[in-house]
C-alpha positions in Angstrom: 13.4 19.0 -34.4 11.4 22.1 -33.7 11.0 23.3 -30.0 8.8 26.1 -28.8 10.2 28.1 -25.9 7.9 30.1 -23.6 8.7 31.8 -20.3 7.2 34.0 -17.6 3.5 33.5 -18.5 2.4 34.6 -15.0 -1.1 33.3 -15.5 -1.8 35.2 -18.8 -3.6 32.2 -20.3 -5.1 34.1 -23.3 -1.6 35.1 -24.6 -0.1 31.7 -23.6 -2.8 29.7 -25.5 -2.5 31.9 -28.5 1.3 31.5 -28.8 1.1 27.7 -27.9 -1.5 27.1 -30.6 0.6 29.0 -33.2 3.7 27.0 -32.3 1.8 23.7 -32.4 -0.4 24.3 -35.5 1.7 26.6 -37.7 5.3 25.6 -36.7 4.6 22.0 -36.0 6.8 21.9 -32.8 7.5 18.5 -31.3 8.3 19.9 -27.8 7.4 23.0 -25.8 9.8 24.2 -23.2 8.0 26.2 -20.4 10.5 28.1 -18.2 8.2 28.9 -15.3 6.4 31.6 -13.6 3.9 29.9 -13.4 4.4 26.1 -13.5 0.7 25.2 -13.6 -0.1 27.4 -16.6 0.7 24.5 -18.9 -2.2 22.4 -17.7 -4.4 23.4 -20.7 -1.8 21.8 -23.1 -3.0 18.3 -22.1 -5.2 18.0 -25.1 -2.8 19.7 -27.6 -0.7 16.6 -28.3 2.7 18.2 -27.7 5.4 17.1 -25.3 6.0 19.6 -22.5 9.3 20.0 -20.6 9.1 22.5 -17.9 10.8 24.0 -14.8 9.2 26.1 -12.1 9.8 29.8 -11.6 11.0 31.6 -8.5 7.4 32.3 -7.3 6.4 28.7 -7.1 6.4 27.1 -3.6 7.6 23.9 -5.2 10.6 25.7 -6.5 11.3 27.2 -3.1 10.9 23.9 -1.2 12.8 21.9 -3.8 10.0 19.5 -4.6 10.3 20.4 -8.3 13.7 20.3 -10.0 15.0 23.8 -10.8 16.8 22.5 -13.9 16.4 19.9 -16.5 18.8 18.5 -19.1 17.5 17.2 -22.4 19.4 15.5 -25.2 18.2 16.6 -28.6 19.9 15.1 -31.7 23.2 14.8 -29.8 23.1 18.2 -28.2 22.6 18.8 -24.4 20.0 21.4 -23.6 20.0 22.9 -20.1 16.6 24.2 -19.1 16.3 26.6 -16.2 14.2 29.5 -15.1 17.2 31.6 -14.1 20.7 30.4 -15.0 22.2 32.8 -12.4 20.6 30.9 -9.5 19.8 27.5 -10.9 22.9 26.4 -12.8 26.5 25.7 -11.9 29.7 26.1 -13.9 29.6 22.4 -14.4 26.0 22.6 -15.8 27.2 25.2 -18.4 30.3 23.2 -19.2 28.3 20.1 -20.1 25.6 22.0 -22.1 25.5 23.0 -25.7 22.4 25.1 -25.4 21.2 27.0 -22.3 17.6 28.1 -22.2 16.4 30.4 -19.4 13.9 33.1 -18.7 13.3 35.3 -15.6 14.6 38.6 -16.9 11.6 39.1 -19.3 14.2 40.3 -21.8 14.5 38.3 -25.1 18.1 37.5 -25.9 20.1 35.2 -28.2 23.9 34.9 -27.8 26.7 32.5 -28.4 29.6 32.4 -25.9 32.5 29.9 -26.3 30.5 27.7 -28.6 27.4 27.6 -26.4 24.0 29.0 -27.4 22.1 31.0 -24.7 18.4 31.7 -25.3 16.0 33.8 -23.3 12.6 33.9 -25.0 11.4 36.9 -23.1 7.9 36.8 -21.4 4.2 36.4 -22.1 3.1 38.2 -18.9 1.2 41.0 -20.6 1.4 43.7 -23.2 4.4 45.3 -21.6 6.5 44.2 -18.6 9.8 45.6 -17.5 9.5 47.9 -20.5 9.6 44.8 -22.8 6.9 43.6 -25.1 5.9 40.0 -24.9 7.9 37.5 -26.9 8.7 33.8 -27.3 11.2 31.5 -29.0 11.5 28.8 -31.7 14.5 26.6 -31.6 15.2 24.2 -34.6 17.9 21.6 -34.1 19.1 19.6 -37.2 22.0 17.2 -37.7 24.4 19.9 -38.9 22.8 23.2 -37.9 20.8 25.0 -35.2 18.6 28.0 -35.7 16.8 30.1 -33.1 14.2 32.8 -33.6 12.5 35.2 -31.2 8.9 36.3 -32.2 6.7 39.0 -30.7 3.2 38.1 -29.5 2.0 39.4 -32.9 4.0 36.5 -34.5 6.4 38.8 -36.3 10.1 37.9 -36.2 12.1 40.1 -33.8 15.5 38.5 -34.2 17.1 35.2 -35.4 20.4 33.4 -35.5 21.7 30.5 -37.7 24.5 28.4 -36.3 26.6 25.5 -37.6 27.3 22.5 -35.4 31.0 21.4 -35.0 32.8 19.1 -32.6 33.9 22.2 -30.6 30.5 23.8 -30.3 28.0 26.0 -32.1 29.1 28.9 -34.2 27.3 31.7 -36.2 27.2 31.1 -39.9 27.8 34.8 -40.7 
């Protein structure tokens, strides 16, 4: 299953639409994870025929008042995916313990890492041409029966970094 991961769009609809269309049309994603800032940015996706799973960002009043959940758990082919805007504020140790993949945004810094058999993904941001000294980026997560791969792309759709992992009973591990 292919999952697009976008975070910190901050109302930049031109960039968000361009990336979403590339993920939907070229990569044939089944799901799009939107990690907030801003929650309502996804409204245009209603006619794109893709499932959207999202959480609000820190600037959303519904995040602040608790009327929208700050975290979501999704089961994808037997793996538990934790979806949060910021894992530092929105997740507990128990949330990490029960998750195989942790997807978060907030820092605007793209990152892929594996710690103790858990995959951590931050797709970066789509706020603008440069934010916090970081160019815009987004992620593509592919979950298969025996493997998981993740890639970070720039807004120009060029690969920035990627990681291949093998699934085992004790977690996810790099293949090389």
